N, C-alpha and C positions, 0 to 999 in steps of 0.2 A: 341558695346558700345565704346564711345570715351572718353578717360581719359586725363586730363591735369596735368602732374607732377609738373607744376609751382604752383599748389594749394597744400596745406598741406595734407598729408596723413600719418598717423602713420604706422610705420614699422610692427606692429602686426595687422593692419586692413586687413580683408579678401579681400578688394578691392585694397590693395597695389599691385603695378606692380609685385613684386617678389612673393607675395602670389598667385596672379592669374597665374603666370608662373608655380608654383607648382601644382595648381589645374587643370589648363587647358592644360598645356604643352607649349613649346616654339612656336609651329606652330600657336597657337591661338593669339599670340601677334605680332602686326606689328607696327613698329615705323613710324610716319608720319614726314618726314624730313622738318622742317620749314627752309626756306632759311636764315632767320635772326638768327637762333640758331644753325648753323652748327658747331660752336665752342663748343657748350654744348649739345651734342646729347641726354643726359639723361633728358634734359628739354623739349624735343620735345614730342608732344602728342602721345598717343598709342591707336591704334585700337584693341579692344579685340573681337575676334570672339566668340560669345556666343553660336551660333548654326549654323551648316551647313544646306543647303536646305533639308527640310523634317524632320529635327530633332527639338526637343523642347529644348529651353534654360533652364538653371538652374533657378528654381523658387527662390532659395535662393539668387543667385547673382542678380536677378532682384529686389527682395525685398530689399536687402542691398543697391543697387544703387539708388532705389527710395527713400529710407530713407536718403541717403547721399544728394540727391538733395534737400530734405526738410531742412536738416541741413544747407546747404549752401545758403539758399534763401536770406539771408541778407548780405552775404559776397561778397566782391568785385571780388573774383575769385572763380570759381566753379570747383570742381574736376571732377564730371561727367558732360560732355558736351552734353550728349544725347545718344539716341539709334537709329541706322540706319539700313536700309535694302537695299541690292543691290544684283544683280546676277553676278557682275564682281569679279575678283580676288581681294584679299586684297591689292596687290601691285598697281593695277589700281585704286582701291578705294582711297588709300592713296595719290596717285598722283593727283587725282581729287580734293580732299579736299584742297590741296595746290593751285591748279589751280584756284579754286573758289576765293582765296584771292587776286589774281592779278586783281585789279580794275582800271577802267579808271579814270584818273585825268586830270586837265587842260593841263598838260604837261606829256605825256607818261602814264605809269601805276605805281602803287605802291602796295606792298604786305601788307595785313592786315590779322591777324589770325581770320578769320571770323567764324571759328568753335566755338569760345568762345560764350556762349549763348547770352550775351548782344549784341555782335557784330552781331551775326546771326539774332537776333530779329530786329536790325536796318536795316540790309541788306535786310531781307525778306520784311520789310516795304517799301523799296524803289522800289520793283519790282511789276510790274503789273501782273495780273493773266495770261496774255498771255505769260509772260516771265518765266513760271515755268520750261521750258526746260533747263534753266540755271543750275538747280540742277542735271539733269540726268548725269550719271546712278544711282544716289541715288533715290530710289523709294519712300521711306518714311523716314522722319527724325523727331523724337519726341524729343523736347528739352524744358528745363525750361524757363519760361518767367519772366521778372522783376516784373510782377504783383503778382507772387506767383502761378499762374496757369501754364499750359503747352500748347504747340502748336505742330501741325504736319504739316510739309512741305511735299507735295506729288508732284511727277513730272512724266512727260511722254516725250518720245524722240522726239516728233514732234512739240513741242512748240518753241517759240523764245528763243534764248540763249544769247542775248547780254544785259548786265546790263546797266542801264542809267548812264551817267557821275556823276549824283548826288550821286551815291552809295559811291564813294570814299570820297567825301566831308563830307558826314555824318559820315563815319568811323573816320575821323580826330577829331571829337568831343566826342569820346566815353568816355574819362576820365572825361570830364565835365558832360556828361550825367550820368555816374556812381555816381559822387558826388551829383548831383541833386537828383537822385533816393534815395540815402542813406539819404539825408537831408529830403526828402519828407516822407520817412518811419518813421524817428524819430519824425517829426512834428505830424504825425497822432497818435503817441503814447502819445502825451501830451494832458492835459485837456485844450484845447484852448477855451477861453471865447467867441470869435466871429470868426467863420470861415465858412461862409455859403456855400462855394464851396468845402469844404473838402470831400474827398472820404469816403463813409460809407458802401461800398459793402462788399461782403463775402470774397473777396481776399484782400491781403495786399495792393495792389495798383490797380487802374482801368485797364481794358484791354488796351493793346497797350501803356502801361505807358512809355516805352522807347521812342516811337515815339512822345508822348505828351511832354516828357521832352526835346527831341531834338527840337521840334517846339518852346518851350519857350526860349531855348538858342538862336536859330536862330532869333527869334523876338527881343530879348534883344540886339543882335548884330546889327540888323537893326535899332534899336533906338539909336545906337551910343555907347552902353556900351562895354567896353573892359576888365575891371577888372573882374576876375572870381567871386570874392565875390559879386560884384554889380549884375552880371548876375544871380547868385543863389538867391540873395535877391529879385530881381524883380520877378523871376520865382516862388518862393515860395509864394509871396504875391498874384500873379495871380492865382495860383493853389488852394489857400486856401480861397481867398476872391471873386475874379471875374476875368474871363479870359480876360475881356476888361479893366482891371484896368488902363493900360497904356494910354487908350483913355481919361481918366478924365483929365481936364485941370490942376488941382492942382498937380496930380501925374506926369503928363507929364512934367511939369515945373521942378520938382525935378529930374526926370530922365535926363533932359537936363543938369542940374547943375552937376550931377554925371558924365555924359559923358564928360563934359568940365574939370573935375578934381577938381571942387570946394571943394567937400567933398565926402566921401563914401555914397552910397545910403542908407545904414543902418543908418548912422548918420543923414542924411537928413530926414529919415522917423521916427526917434525916437519921435518927438513931436506928431505924430499921435496915438491917443488912440482908444479904441473900438468905442466911440461915433463918432469920426472923420471918421473911416472906415464905420460905419453904414450910415452916410450921403453920403459918396462917393459911396457906393454900391447902395444906394437908387437913387442917381442921375443917375447912369449908367442904373439901371432898368427902370427908367422913360424915359431915352433917347432911350432905346431899344424899349419901348412900343410906343413911339411917335417919329418916325424918322423924 
């Protein structure tokens, strides 16, 4: 189990690092030395060995950690980053977790804490199936997704191991992706009068929500928007109304004005009421039916 001390954990919580030290012993805890947190080692993540090969992990700790994952579902930082299996030593395991975070950029490489679930979800989304060897010697990695569900990464030693350059660029947007996901969750809790594209599935957000959020951010930047509030505004309207909203001439003109700094996009969209949006969505629907 991988824990992130940068997330809050009460001192009397059975999952607190010191509580686990008392329960499992010193040898069960391995500090993962983040290169950007060398001056604050207590803030570095901790690998907790729940079971050695052939042994069964504590059902109580598994249950408590799963419960904590559910409690952290809407928080920006998660304490439990997931559960992993591997046949290598914890020292080698720890070093590999850090190595995974050194991603290619336009100039050299940069470190990102990709063990954080949102970052991991985004990283996994940039890799092709043939590149699953990138994770080896991690055999399986179960981690919580932004949708509210969970996912498993599985790996084998004979696959490709080189991540695409896009991986680092995506990681640079993680804070804005997190903000958009939080805004999206809040919006879905509101009694919106007209939101034909809103998610209505069983999970909090749709599958691959982080990748969808990143795509909206990338698209907004391509349209010339630089202000983060403008980017979130456009993304939310697309996610709730129509993914092609920016293609409508009236909306596109307002986006151009916001990109030029005439006014914020939210101010420019204020005159649009539900009737306006119905007409715009209808226009887009007809345009899609008759290309």
